[in-house]
C-alpha positions as CSV (number, residue, x, y, z in Angstrom):
1,X,-56.6,-12.2,-4.0
2,X,-56.7,-9.8,-7.4
3,X,-56.1,-10.4,-11.1
4,X,-55.6,-13.9,-11.4
5,X,-54.5,-14.7,-8.2
6,X,-57.4,-17.4,-7.5
7,X,-56.7,-19.3,-11.0
8,X,-53.0,-19.5,-9.6
9,X,-53.9,-20.6,-6.0
10,X,-56.2,-22.5,-4.1
11,X,-57.2,-21.3,-0.8
12,X,-56.0,-23.6,1.6
13,X,-54.5,-26.0,-0.8
14,X,-51.6,-24.5,-2.4
15,X,-51.4,-20.8,-1.0
16,X,-53.1,-18.6,1.4
17,X,-55.6,-16.3,-0.3
18,X,-55.9,-12.3,1.5
19,X,-57.9,-9.6,0.4
20,X,-56.3,-6.7,-1.3
21,X,-54.7,-4.0,1.1
22,X,-55.0,-5.9,4.5
23,X,-52.0,-5.9,6.4
24,X,-53.2,-7.8,8.9
25,X,-54.2,-10.7,6.9
26,X,-50.8,-10.7,5.4
27,X,-49.4,-11.1,8.9
28,X,-51.6,-13.7,9.8
29,X,-50.9,-15.8,6.5
30,X,-47.1,-15.1,7.1
31,X,-47.3,-16.0,11.0
32,X,-49.4,-19.3,10.0
33,X,-46.7,-20.1,7.5
34,X,-43.9,-20.0,9.4
35,X,-44.9,-21.5,12.5
36,X,-46.4,-24.5,10.1
37,X,-43.4,-25.2,8.2
38,X,-45.4,-28.6,7.5
39,X,-48.4,-27.3,6.0
40,X,-45.5,-24.7,4.3
41,X,-44.0,-27.3,2.6
42,X,-47.2,-29.3,1.7
43,X,-48.5,-26.2,0.2
44,X,-45.5,-25.1,-1.9
45,X,-45.4,-28.8,-3.2
46,X,-49.6,-28.3,-4.3
47,X,-48.5,-25.4,-6.0
48,X,-45.6,-26.4,-8.2
49,X,-48.1,-29.5,-9.0
50,X,-51.2,-27.0,-10.2
51,X,-48.6,-25.1,-12.2
52,X,-47.1,-27.8,-13.8
53,X,-50.9,-29.0,-14.7
54,X,-52.5,-25.7,-15.7
55,X,-50.0,-23.2,-16.5
56,X,-47.1,-24.9,-18.4
57,X,-46.6,-24.8,-22.2
58,X,-48.2,-28.1,-22.9
59,X,-51.2,-27.3,-20.6
60,X,-52.0,-24.0,-22.4
61,X,-51.9,-25.1,-25.4
62,X,-54.1,-28.0,-25.0
63,X,-56.8,-25.5,-22.9
64,X,-56.3,-23.1,-26.0
65,X,-57.0,-26.2,-28.5
66,X,-59.6,-27.3,-26.4
67,X,-61.5,-24.3,-26.8
68,X,-60.5,-23.5,-30.2
69,X,-62.1,-27.3,-31.1
70,X,-65.7,-26.5,-29.1
71,X,-65.9,-23.1,-31.3
72,X,-64.9,-25.2,-35.0
73,X,-67.7,-27.7,-33.6
74,X,-70.3,-25.1,-33.1
75,X,-69.9,-23.1,-36.2
76,X,-69.8,-26.1,-38.2
77,X,-72.9,-27.4,-36.9
78,X,-74.2,-23.8,-37.4
79,X,-73.4,-24.1,-41.0
80,X,-75.3,-27.6,-41.3
81,X,-78.4,-26.1,-39.8
82,X,-78.0,-28.0,-36.4
83,X,-78.2,-24.7,-34.5
84,X,-81.3,-24.1,-32.0
85,X,-81.6,-20.3,-33.0
86,X,-81.0,-21.5,-37.1
87,X,-84.0,-24.1,-36.8
88,X,-86.3,-21.8,-35.1
89,X,-85.9,-19.2,-38.1
90,X,-86.5,-22.2,-40.5
91,X,-89.6,-23.6,-38.7
92,X,-90.8,-19.5,-38.3
93,X,-90.0,-19.2,-41.9
94,X,-91.5,-22.6,-43.0
95,X,-95.0,-21.7,-41.2
96,X,-94.7,-17.7,-43.4
97,X,-94.6,-19.6,-46.5
98,X,-97.9,-22.1,-45.4
99,X,-100.3,-19.4,-44.6
């Protein structure tokens, strides 16, 4: 389980995650899959589906568009004074001007 592996592989569903530099865990995982071809096939199919859902070009573009859209919405809200920090600052400014 290094880098972005856990993002790509759901442990026990779409593969088996092991700790880095743990040869005994690698051995156990390989033996488990060799002894359970149905499990290996099931995990392979789940991994393939997960890759198609999350890591195709279309999926990555959709995720980037979602993130950018949310950022633009937040920026627009700040410009219109709907951001909580801006409202608090405006309230403080008004209270100073009243005194």
